[in-house]
N, C-alpha and C positions, 0 to 999 in steps of 0.2 A: 232806455229799454231797447230801442231798435238796434243800437250799437252793440249791446250785450248779446242780443239774439243773433246778430250777424257774426259776432265773434265766436259764439258757441257753434254756429253752423260751420264756420271755417275750420275750427279745431276738431270738429267731428267728421271732417271730410276724409276721403279715402287716402291711405298712405301706402307706401311700398310694403309688401308683405315680408315680415321678418322671421317667419317660422324656420326653425333649425332642427325639426324632428327628423331623425334618421330612420330610413326604411330598413326593414329586415333584409339582410344580404347573405345569400348562400352561394358561394362561388363553386362552380364545378371543377373537376380535376383538369379538364382540358381548357385552359384559359384562352388559348388562341382561338379555338372554335367558339367559345362563349363571346369573345369580343367581336369576332366576325359576324356572328348572328345578331347580336344586340345592335351593332352599328348598322348592319344592313337593314334592320327593322326601322331605323330612323329615316332612311331614304334620302337621296339627293346630297349626300355628304361629298364634298370635294375631295378627290383622291389626294392623299398626303396630309389630310387633317384628321383622319380617323384615329381612334385609340390604337396604340401599337405597343407590342412587346418586342424588344431586341434582346435575344438570348446571347449571353457571352460565350458559353461553351456548346450549347445545343438546347433544343426545345425540352422543357421540363426539368432542366438541370439547375438546381438552386445554387446560388452563390452566397458567400458570407454576407455581402452587402448587396442591396438593390438601390438603384436610383429611381426616384419617382419625380416626374416633371409636370408642373401645372402652368399652363400658358396664361396670357393676359386677356383682358376684355377685347372683344371683336377680333381677336387673333386666332392662332392655332398653335399646335406644337412646333410649327415651322418658325415661330417668331424669333427664337434665339438659336435654332438648330444650325450647326450640329453641336452646340455647347454641351447639352446634357449627355450626348453620346460620347464626347471626348472625356467628360468627367467619369462616366461609367467605364470607359476603356481603361483609364488610369487606375480605377479602383477594382478592375477585373470583376465588374458587377453587371448583373442583368439590369435592363432599363425598361421602365414603363412610362410612356407619355400619354396623358389622358386628353380628353376633349370635353370641354365644358358644354353643357346642354345649350342648344341653340346656335352653337358656333360651327362653322364649316358647312352650313346648309343654306346660305343665302339670306337676303334681307328679312323676309317675313319670319324665318325660323328664329331670328334673334328674340322674338317675343316669347319664345318657349322658355327662355332663361328665367330663373328666379333664384332668390337667395337659397331657398330650400333645395332646389334642384342642384345648385352648385356645391353646397356643403355635402350633399349626398355623393356627387361626383368625386369630390376629394376624399371622402370617407372610403368609397370604393377603390380609389387609386391607391390609398395607403394599405388597404386590405390585400389588394393584388400585390403590392410591393412586399408585403410580409410573406406572401407565397413565393415570391421570386428570390428573396434573400432573408437571411436570419435577422438582419436589421436593415433599416431604411434610411437613406439620405434623401430628405424631402426638399426639392428645389422648386421655387415659384417665382414667376416674373409678374410685376405690376399687380393687377387684381388677383392673379394666381398666387402671388406672395401673401396677399391679405388672407386668402382662403387657407393657405398653408399655415399661416400663423394661428388662425382660428382652430384648425385641426390639432395643432401642437398644444395650444393653450388649454384645450379640453383636459389634458393630462391623463387621458385614458390609455395611451399607447406608449409604453416604455420601449417599444421596438423602433422608435424614431431616434436614430443615432445622432443626427445633426440636421439643422434647418438652414437652408441657404435662401436668402431673400434678395432678389434682384429688382431694383427700383420698386420697392414695396409701396402699394397704394394705401396710404393712411389718410389721404386727402388730396384733392386736386388743386392745381394752381389757380384755376378759375373759381373764385369764392362763390359765384352765383350757383354753382352746382349743388350747394347745400340745400337749395330750394327743392331739389328732387326728393328729399327726405321729409319735406313738410306735408301737411294735409293738402290735397289737391295738387301734389307734386307733378303728376303727369300733365295736368291741364296748364299749370304754370310754365312747365318746360316747353310745351307746344306754343304757348302764347309768346314766349320770349325767343324761341329758336325755330319755330315751325314744326311740322309733323315729321320731317325726315332729316337725319343728319348725314352729311356726305364728307368722306375723307378723300384727300387727294393722294392716290397711290404714288409712291416714290419710284416704283418700277413695276415690271410685269409680274414678278413673283409676289410682290406686295398685294397687287390686285387679285391674285389667285388665292392666296392663303389668309388674307384678312377679309372681313366683311366690311366693305368700304362705304356701303349705303344701308342704313337701317332706320327703323322708326325711333324717334326720340324717346318714346316710352321705354325702349329697351335699355336705356341708361339707368332706369330706376333701380333694378336689382344690383347693378354695379355700385351705385351709391349706397344701397342697402348693405352691401358687403363692407364698404368703408365704415359705415356706421357701426356694423357688427365688430369690425376689427378695433375700432376706437373705443368700444365699450369693454374690451377685454382687460382683465387685470394681468398685465404683462409681467408683473413681478412673480407670477406663478410659473412662468416659462423657465424651466431649468435646463432645457435642451440646448446644447452648444449651438450658437447661432452666428452666422456670418451675414452681414448686411452690406450690400454694394449698391451705391447710388451715384448719380452724377449731380454735383452741386449746380450744374447748369440745366437740369431737367426742366423743360418748358411745360410738361404735362402735369407734374406733381408738385405739391407743396412740400418742399424739402424740409421745412421746419417740422412738419408732422413726422417725417421719417426720423429725424434726429431725436425728437421727443420720445417716440416709440422705442428707439434703440436704447436710450438711457433708462427707460423704464424696465427693460428686459431684466429678469432675475437670473438669467443664466450666468454661471460662474465663468464659463468660457464663451466669450462673445467678441466680435470684432466688427468695426465699422470702417469701410474702405470707400473714400471718395474716389470716383473713377471718371476721368474726363476724356477718355480716349475713344469713345464710341463714335461711329460714323453717322449714326442717326442724326438728322438735322435738329430733332427735338431733344437730343441727348437723353432719351428715355429708354429705348431698346439698346441694351449695352453690348450685345453680341449677336452673331448670326449672319448667315450668308446673305440674307435679304437686305438688311440695312447696315450692318456693322461687321463685315467680314474680317477686317484687319485686326479687330480687337478680340476675336473669338478665342484664339489660342492663349492670349494673355489672360483673359478672364478665367479660362479653364485652369490655368496654373494658379491664379489667385485662390480659386475655390479649393483645389486639391492641396495647396500648401496650408490653407487653414485646416482642412480635414486632417492633415498630417499631425497637427498639434492636438487633435481630439483623441483622448485615450481610447485605444482598442480599434480605431477605425482602420488605419492603414495596416495594423497588425492583423486584423481579420482579413483584409483584402489580400494580404501577402501569404495567407495560409496555403500550404502545398496543394490542397484539393481545389483551390480556386485558380491556380495558375493554368494557363492555357496558351498555346501558340497558335491556336486555330482562329482566334479572332471572333468576332461576333457572328453567330450562325445566321446565314441567310442575309446578312446585312451588306449594304454597299460600302465600298471603301470611301473614306472621307479624303478630301483633297489635302488636308493637313497631314494625313497619315496618322499612325498611332504615336501618341506622345510617350516619350520615355519618362520614367519617374524623375521628378525634380522636387525634392522634399526639403523644406526649410523648417526644421523643428524649433529653431530659436525665434522665429518670427515670420511674418508675411510681408511680401513686397507691397509697396504702396504707402500712402499716408494713412496709417492706422490710428484711430482714436478710440479711447475707452472712457 
């Protein structure tokens, strides 16, 4: 009897909150002002991590396509930058890069994150993307890719033209992390790993744009998102989808990535193993901070895939989308503007279907 009572007590314990209720969202006409005000209200956000729109032709000018980027856990929009900007340039598209709740604000702010907050962040991001472009290319990295998958799998937005998943988090390499989704997950995590998690920055920029020290409890909603993503019926995802991952990823369970890919119901989908990242963990596949040498290559992989998606490049090449002015108010990227390189018969790399 005592064992039964203890068992009941354990399974009745607190778990990570999995609520996915979406809050009502009314976006004003002036999106730049809206973002500036809402981000300022959060306080203490590291410059360079805030939500940001990069307009292709000028503020308020819609493009046929918009790129929406969702970063990974404990990171920021700088994690793969300027990858999303390069993709947007080649698509002649406006770009919105979001910021997940709790990120970019320091250690204690990470406790503000939750599954519900993050699904609302991604919902807002896609709604902003629909204002920026007639259709949206949704790009996510790591846990951002898991959230992007959830948003797409809901099937409520036919405005998502394509889904790009970079190192999608469908499960971590460390199997012990599943304990975080159990009853008393926070207490178990602190018992095994202590109250604070510390990451070793690979350089100064990593230390600035990632939250490298945070409460272990902040991991719970990240694992909640993994649980959410793994519960999806991916056969219902018909959106053209590109999945890029490293077989040597030391952070993720790559078998979970492969399983999720093969479950996808999209008629147009592609899996690209990519082993050229400079990140020592082979997890962050592009970006000036950890993998600068692979950024242009990855941008080409993405846009070559999009070239095979009906109506994507056709929309981007529409006369009213063309502009020689570049991205309004944006800085020049060191790689410069990529010229179109479209392979309609296939995509470079080791593709598997």
